[in-house]
Structure formats: structure tokens, C-alpha cells
GUVEXFI-927916 format. One record per residue (C-alpha): residue in one letter; x, y, z. Coordinates in pm, 1 decimal, m for minus. Example, Ala and Ser with C-alpha at 12.3 -4.5 7.8 and 13.67 -1.06 7.14 Angstrom:
% residues 2
<rec res="a" xx="1230.0" yy="m450.0" zz="780.0"/>
<rec res="s" xx="1367.0" yy="m106.0" zz="714.0"/>
END
This chain:
% residues 142
<rec res="m" xx="14635.1" yy="11850.8" zz="16448.1"/>
<rec res="a" xx="14291.1" yy="11943.6" zz="16618.0"/>
<rec res="n" xx="14270.6" yy="12121.8" zz="16920.2"/>
<rec res="p" xx="13913.3" yy="12024.1" zz="17104.1"/>
<rec res="v" xx="13980.8" yy="12333.0" zz="17345.1"/>
<rec res="k" xx="13933.5" yy="12583.1" zz="17054.8"/>
<rec res="g" xx="13657.7" yy="12347.9" zz="16904.3"/>
<rec res="e" xx="13853.0" yy="12189.8" zz="16660.0"/>
<rec res="v" xx="13774.0" yy="11827.1" zz="16535.0"/>
<rec res="e" xx="13984.0" yy="11609.1" zz="16303.2"/>
<rec res="l" xx="13780.4" yy="11468.7" zz="16034.3"/>
<rec res="s" xx="13929.8" yy="11139.3" zz="15879.7"/>
<rec res="l" xx="13816.3" yy="11017.5" zz="15555.3"/>
<rec res="k" xx="13806.4" yy="10636.1" zz="15431.4"/>
<rec res="d" xx="14088.6" yy="10726.0" zz="15142.4"/>
<rec res="g" xx="14311.4" yy="10855.3" zz="15409.6"/>
<rec res="r" xx="14293.4" yy="11262.2" zz="15382.5"/>
<rec res="r" xx="14265.4" yy="11404.9" zz="15726.9"/>
<rec res="f" xx="14111.8" yy="11753.2" zz="15795.7"/>
<rec res="t" xx="14062.0" yy="11981.5" zz="16088.9"/>
<rec res="l" xx="13704.5" yy="12089.1" zz="16145.0"/>
<rec res="v" xx="13675.1" yy="12479.2" zz="16303.4"/>
<rec res="m" xx="13289.6" yy="12523.6" zz="16410.7"/>
<rec res="d" xx="13359.2" yy="12902.1" zz="16460.3"/>
<rec res="f" xx="13158.7" yy="13244.0" zz="16400.8"/>
<rec res="e" xx="13354.3" yy="13311.1" zz="16077.4"/>
<rec res="a" xx="13239.0" yy="12885.9" zz="15983.7"/>
<rec res="l" xx="12894.6" yy="12986.9" zz="16064.1"/>
<rec res="v" xx="12897.3" yy="13307.8" zz="15866.0"/>
<rec res="l" xx="13049.5" yy="13178.0" zz="15531.8"/>
<rec res="a" xx="12788.1" yy="12884.8" zz="15564.6"/>
<rec res="e" xx="12500.7" yy="13153.4" zz="15605.3"/>
<rec res="g" xx="12665.1" yy="13286.1" zz="15259.4"/>
<rec res="a" xx="12685.5" yy="12922.1" zz="15097.7"/>
<rec res="y" xx="12311.0" yy="12843.3" zz="15233.7"/>
<rec res="a" xx="12184.2" yy="13172.4" zz="15169.6"/>
<rec res="k" xx="11982.4" yy="13168.0" zz="15485.7"/>
<rec res="p" xx="12045.2" yy="13280.7" zz="15862.2"/>
<rec res="m" xx="12201.3" yy="13011.3" zz="16076.1"/>
<rec res="a" xx="11897.3" yy="12928.7" zz="16291.4"/>
<rec res="e" xx="11688.7" yy="12802.8" zz="15988.7"/>
<rec res="m" xx="12043.7" yy="12639.2" zz="15833.4"/>
<rec res="l" xx="12060.2" yy="12436.7" zz="16143.6"/>
<rec res="v" xx="11714.2" yy="12343.9" zz="16144.6"/>
<rec res="d" xx="11745.0" yy="12240.3" zz="15797.3"/>
<rec res="a" xx="12076.2" yy="12015.6" zz="15837.4"/>
<rec res="k" xx="11883.9" yy="11856.7" zz="16123.0"/>
<rec res="l" xx="11603.3" yy="11761.5" zz="15920.7"/>
<rec res="g" xx="11839.3" yy="11614.4" zz="15648.2"/>
<rec res="f" xx="11870.1" yy="11906.4" zz="15358.1"/>
<rec res="m" xx="12192.3" yy="11825.6" zz="15252.6"/>
<rec res="g" xx="12252.8" yy="12194.1" zz="15123.8"/>
<rec res="a" xx="12287.1" yy="12282.0" zz="15500.5"/>
<rec res="t" xx="12486.0" yy="12017.9" zz="15582.6"/>
<rec res="r" xx="12762.2" yy="12064.8" zz="15294.5"/>
<rec res="a" xx="12732.1" yy="12451.2" zz="15368.7"/>
<rec res="m" xx="12819.7" yy="12387.9" zz="15706.7"/>
<rec res="l" xx="13122.1" yy="12178.7" zz="15636.4"/>
<rec res="w" xx="13220.3" yy="12387.9" zz="15392.2"/>
<rec res="g" xx="13247.2" yy="12680.4" zz="15650.5"/>
<rec res="a" xx="13414.3" yy="12459.8" zz="15896.9"/>
<rec res="l" xx="13701.3" yy="12360.8" zz="15667.5"/>
<rec res="r" xx="13789.9" yy="12675.5" zz="15548.5"/>
<rec res="s" xx="13982.2" yy="12788.3" zz="15853.4"/>
<rec res="r" xx="14233.9" yy="12559.7" zz="15801.8"/>
<rec res="h" xx="14164.0" yy="12420.2" zz="15432.2"/>
<rec res="p" xx="14094.2" yy="12705.2" zz="15227.3"/>
<rec res="e" xx="14133.3" yy="12531.4" zz="14895.4"/>
<rec res="v" xx="13855.4" yy="12318.3" zz="14951.7"/>
<rec res="d" xx="13572.4" yy="12440.5" zz="14762.1"/>
<rec res="l" xx="13177.6" yy="12325.7" zz="14770.9"/>
<rec res="r" xx="13206.4" yy="12051.2" zz="14523.1"/>
<rec res="d" xx="13490.9" yy="11891.5" zz="14765.3"/>
<rec res="a" xx="13255.5" yy="11924.0" zz="15034.5"/>
<rec res="s" xx="12950.0" yy="11770.7" zz="14857.2"/>
<rec res="e" xx="13213.4" yy="11490.2" zz="14749.6"/>
<rec res="m" xx="13332.2" yy="11404.1" zz="15111.6"/>
<rec res="l" xx="12975.0" yy="11382.9" zz="15236.8"/>
<rec res="s" xx="12907.9" yy="11145.7" zz="14947.3"/>
<rec res="s" xx="13167.6" yy="10934.6" zz="15008.8"/>
<rec res="d" xx="13199.7" yy="10905.8" zz="15385.5"/>
<rec res="g" xx="12916.2" yy="11069.0" zz="15515.3"/>
<rec res="v" xx="12915.4" yy="10873.7" zz="15845.0"/>
<rec res="a" xx="13275.1" yy="11011.9" zz="15920.5"/>
<rec res="v" xx="13163.0" yy="11389.8" zz="15844.7"/>
<rec res="e" xx="12825.8" yy="11353.1" zz="16017.6"/>
<rec res="k" xx="13024.2" yy="11242.0" zz="16368.9"/>
<rec res="a" xx="13309.4" yy="11519.6" zz="16301.6"/>
<rec res="m" xx="13050.3" yy="11768.7" zz="16242.7"/>
<rec res="t" xx="12842.2" yy="11676.7" zz="16557.5"/>
<rec res="a" xx="13152.0" yy="11662.2" zz="16750.0"/>
<rec res="a" xx="13272.8" yy="12022.6" zz="16637.0"/>
<rec res="t" xx="12926.1" yy="12184.7" zz="16708.9"/>
<rec res="i" xx="12901.8" yy="12025.9" zz="17040.1"/>
<rec res="l" xx="13289.3" yy="12160.4" zz="17142.3"/>
<rec res="a" xx="13182.9" yy="12512.7" zz="16996.6"/>
<rec res="y" xx="12813.1" yy="12523.3" zz="17132.6"/>
<rec res="p" xx="12815.7" yy="12315.9" zz="17409.6"/>
<rec res="k" xx="12512.3" yy="12473.5" zz="17613.4"/>
<rec res="a" xx="12295.8" yy="12434.2" zz="17288.9"/>
<rec res="a" xx="12403.2" yy="12057.1" zz="17254.4"/>
<rec res="e" xx="12257.8" yy="12003.7" zz="17619.9"/>
<rec res="g" xx="11997.3" yy="12227.7" zz="17542.3"/>
<rec res="g" xx="12035.8" yy="12488.4" zz="17786.4"/>
<rec res="d" xx="12014.2" yy="12751.4" zz="17511.8"/>
<rec res="k" xx="11672.8" yy="12684.8" zz="17426.0"/>
<rec res="p" xx="11496.9" yy="13008.3" zz="17285.8"/>
<rec res="r" xx="11230.8" yy="13084.3" zz="17587.8"/>
<rec res="p" xx="10899.6" yy="13182.6" zz="17514.5"/>
<rec res="p" xx="10789.8" yy="13526.3" zz="17558.2"/>
<rec res="a" xx="10676.7" yy="13622.8" zz="17908.0"/>
<rec res="k" xx="10320.1" yy="13648.6" zz="17951.2"/>
<rec res="p" xx="10196.8" yy="13956.8" zz="18150.6"/>
<rec res="r" xx="10111.8" yy="13835.3" zz="18491.3"/>
<rec res="a" xx="9806.8" yy="13997.8" zz="18644.5"/>
<rec res="g" xx="9931.7" yy="14206.9" zz="18946.6"/>
<rec res="k" xx="9777.0" yy="14332.6" zz="19276.8"/>
<rec res="s" xx="9545.2" yy="14601.1" zz="19249.5"/>
<rec res="s" xx="9750.5" yy="14784.6" zz="19521.6"/>
<rec res="g" xx="10028.4" yy="14740.3" zz="19712.8"/>
<rec res="r" xx="10162.6" yy="14773.7" zz="20058.9"/>
<rec res="s" xx="10100.7" yy="15165.9" zz="20047.6"/>
<rec res="g" xx="9763.9" yy="15107.4" zz="19874.8"/>
<rec res="a" xx="9828.1" yy="15284.3" zz="19581.7"/>
<rec res="k" xx="9794.8" yy="15100.3" zz="19261.5"/>
<rec res="p" xx="10068.9" yy="15005.2" zz="19039.3"/>
<rec res="a" xx="10191.8" yy="15299.1" zz="18815.9"/>
<rec res="s" xx="9990.0" yy="15534.3" zz="18936.8"/>
<rec res="s" xx="10128.3" yy="15830.8" zz="19119.1"/>
<rec res="p" xx="10070.8" yy="15975.9" zz="19453.5"/>
<rec res="r" xx="9785.3" yy="16181.5" zz="19517.8"/>
<rec res="r" xx="9677.3" yy="16434.0" zz="19780.3"/>
<rec res="s" xx="9321.3" yy="16320.8" zz="19904.2"/>
<rec res="g" xx="9051.1" yy="16578.5" zz="19821.0"/>
<rec res="g" xx="9089.3" yy="16795.9" zz="19510.1"/>
<rec res="k" xx="9089.8" yy="17125.5" zz="19680.4"/>
<rec res="p" xx="9443.0" yy="17286.0" zz="19715.0"/>
<rec res="r" xx="9554.2" yy="17358.7" zz="20090.1"/>
<rec res="a" xx="9582.6" yy="17673.9" zz="20259.0"/>
<rec res="a" xx="9902.0" yy="17795.2" zz="20347.4"/>
<rec res="s" xx="10027.0" yy="17740.2" zz="20698.1"/>
<rec res="a" xx="10083.0" yy="18030.4" zz="20915.0"/>
END
């Protein structure tokens, strides 16, 4: 039985077979190996409709609970009942990575350097060290 708290989702196919998808770190590592691309590229490719990326992710998500399933089995599931697979994969991904699904983990662009003040409250310029006025050493006080 699937446990949504752990990111597990049930996949029920038209032919009556049932599987549990687990979209965790191990699933993504396995999928990366099968697809031969890093996770970020694989996720983009899957969204763009590359079936190899989708198949690798499905296979990776199945391996935890169904180690007997191979890539050919995952291909057959996609071709025979793609709608059910897509729904289950989407649900598993949302449960596993809710912030990413909401758009909360979007990569941020690099920060642009800000133009700073020419001097701070003390009058010293940023990154400069305080110096004595004048270039001559002070005489020792008696």
C-alpha cells in the first residue's frame, strides 16, 4: 500500500496491475544512470516530452518496491497506460518535492554587484583600512 507521507503513490494500470512509486533520492540516482544525464536535464527533458526521460524516471520510482521491473516493463506501462502513469508520476513528484512543484525552489539568477556608497558613516571608503592623516610619523610624546 502506498504511503503519501513518504512520497509513495499507487499506480493502477488498466490491466489490473498495481504498483507503488517511490520518488526519492535513490529513484532519481537510478533514473540518472538509466538516462545518462543529470537530474535537472532529465526533468526538463521529461517535461518537454522525451519518452526516455519519462521512462527512466518511472523505472527509478518503481525499483524500491518492485525490483523485478526493468526498463522494458516501464516502456510497456507507458505505452499501454500513459495517462495513469503520468498522473501517478506527477503525484509522486509533488509529494517528494512540494516546494519545486509550487515553484518555490526556482533557481535564482546570480546577484548583480550593487553600486555602493563612496564612503560610509565614518567617511572611510569600503574595503579601505583606516589611515592616519599626513604621511609623517608622529613624534613620541614625553
